[in-house]
N, C-alpha and C positions, 0 to 999 in steps of 0.2 A: 504494500500500500504506500503511495507517495506520502512524503512527510507532511505536505500541506493538508492532504485529505485526513491523515491521522490527527493532525492538530484540530481540524474542524470537528471530527468525531469526539475528540476528548473535551473540547470546549463547548459543545452544543448544550449539554445539560447545565453547566454553570450559567450560560447565557439565558437559557430558557427558565431556569430556576429564578434568576434575577428578575426576569419578566413577570413570572407568576407572583413572586414575593413583593416586588416593588412597583413595576410598571402597571400591572393590572389594578392593584388597590389605589394607586395614585390617580389613575384614569377614572375609575368608578367613583371614588369619593369626590374628587374635584369636579367631575361632570355633574354628579348629583347635587352637590352644594351650589355649583355655578348655575344649574338650571333653576333651582329655587330662587337664587338671587336674581336671575334674569326675569323670572315671572313677576317678582315683586317690583323690579325696576320698570318692566313693561307696563304694569298696572299704574304705577306712579306717572309714567309718561302719558298715559291715556286719560286717567281720571284723577290724578293727584292735584293738590293745591299748587299754585304757581311757584312758591319757594322750593318745594320738593321736586317739582318738574325741572327746575334749573339745576338742582343738585344731581338729579339723574342724568340730565344731558351732559353736565360737566364730567361725571364719572365715565360715561360712554365715550365722550370726546377724548378724554385723557388716556383711557386704556386702548382704544382703537387707534389712537394717533401715535403711540409709542411702541417700540419693539418688545415682544415678550421677553427676550433675553435681557434687555435693559431692566424691565420690571422685576425679574428674578434677582438680578444683581442688586437693585435698590433694596429689595426686601431682605436678602440674606447678607450682603456685604455692606450695605449703606446704613440700615437701621441700627446696627451696633454702635455707630458713632453718636447716636442720641439715646443710648442705653437700652435699646430693644434688641435682645439677642435671641435668635430662633435656631432650632436644630434644622438640619438640611431638609428632612421630609416635611415638617410643618411649613417651612418657608416655601418649598415648592408647591405644596398644597394650596397655600394662600394665593400664590402667584397665578397658578392655573385656574383656581376658582374665580378670581377677579376677572381674568381674561375671558373665561367661558361666559361669565355673567354679562359682561359688556356686549359681546358679540351676539349672544343668543337673546338678549333683551330686545334687540332690534328684530330678530327673527319672529319672536312671539308677538311683538307689537304689530308687525306687518301682517301676521297671520290673523290676528284678531280684527284688524282694520279691513281685511279682505272679505269679511262676512258682510253680506248686504244689510243695509239698514232695515230692510223689511223683516229680517229675522228678529231684530230687536223689537220692532213695532208689534210683531206677532206675539212675542213673549209678554210685552206690556199689556196687550189686549186680553191676555189670560190672567191679568192682575199680578204678574210677577214683579218683584223689585228688580233694580238693576243688577244686584248681586245674584239673584236667582236666575235672571235671564242670562247672565254671563256664565254661570255654572252649568245650567241645564241645557241651554240652547247654543250659545256662541262658542264656548270652549270645545265641546265635542266636535263641532264643525271645523274650527280653526286648527284643531290637533291634526286633522288630515293634511292641512296645508303645511303645517310646521314639521311634520315627521321627516321628509327628505332632507331639508337643510340642517335639522338638529342631528340627524344620523350622520351627515357629512361632517358636522362639527365634532361629533364623538370620535369618528375615525381619524380626523386630523389631530385630535388631542392625544390619541395613542402614539402618534409619531412625534408630536411636540414634547412628550415626556422625556425624550432623549436630551432635551435641554437641561433637565434636572441633573445631568452629569456634571455640569459646571458648578453645582452646589454640593457635589460629592455624594449625591444620592446614588446608592449602588444598584441602579436599574440596568437595563440591557446594555446600553452604550457604555456606561461607566464600567461594567464588568468586562466588556470587550477591550476597553482602554487598559485596564489593569493586566489582563492576560497578554495583550500586545506589548506592554512594557517589559514583560518577562521573556516572551518568546521572540521578540523583534520581528513579528509577522503582522504588521498593522493591516495590510491589504486583505489578508485572509480573514482576520478577525472582524474587520469592519464590514466586509461583504457578508459574513455569516450573521452579524447583527442585523444588517439590512434584510437578509433573508427571513429572519425571525419576525421582524416588524412586518414584512410582507405577508407572512402567514397570518399574523393577527389581523391585518387589514383585510385580507381576503375573506377570512371567516366573518368579520363584521360586515363586509360588503354583501356577502350572501345573506346574512340575517337582515340587513337593511332592505334588500330586494323582496324578501318574503314579507317583511313588515309593511312595505309599501303596497304589495299586492293585496294583503289582508285589508288594509285601510281602503284601498280602491274598491274591493268587493263590497265592503260595508257602505261605501258611498253609493255604489250602483244600487244596492239593495234598498238603501234609504230613499233613493230617487224614485224607485218603483212604487213606494208607499205614498208618495205625495199625490 
């Protein structure tokens, strides 16, 4: 067996283990927390009082207008200068959560605004409050609109977690860097890391396609009932 192939075989499990232990939890937790943040920010943008709307707009403008890598550096390496010291994983978690929240807030806002006003009026005609109309009528429909871009955001986040390596979080790319520093085979290790990211992304893309088909079938079924 060629030496490079043996190296890939020997390093595959350490890289995969790093993905399962750090990349997957970092992705799931930050996306879940970011999605909740995005939902709150989107509602503030749509229905909040003016001061909170300006705060939400500023947050979105700031996060979307600066690189994610810079945001991670500010959180992990910059905050200690003002007395706030965070461990690598929590720092990465905060950075990814804020980033996901800003981008997906606009996705959710646009999805809610895409629902025709007639749906709101129909809900109001049934004596629903705005909160009830939002929960029972608008959100179920807007979810179908939001699923594709939210799924794309989740897949992108899986790949973006490689940036946590600069914070010394021992995820896939960081594990590849450590092995490459010992074996002096960076090309082999980085290609293998890319292959593992590709596996994760392929699985998620397949799940995304099934989820979109499911929501599409529900939409067709709902349309036949009207």
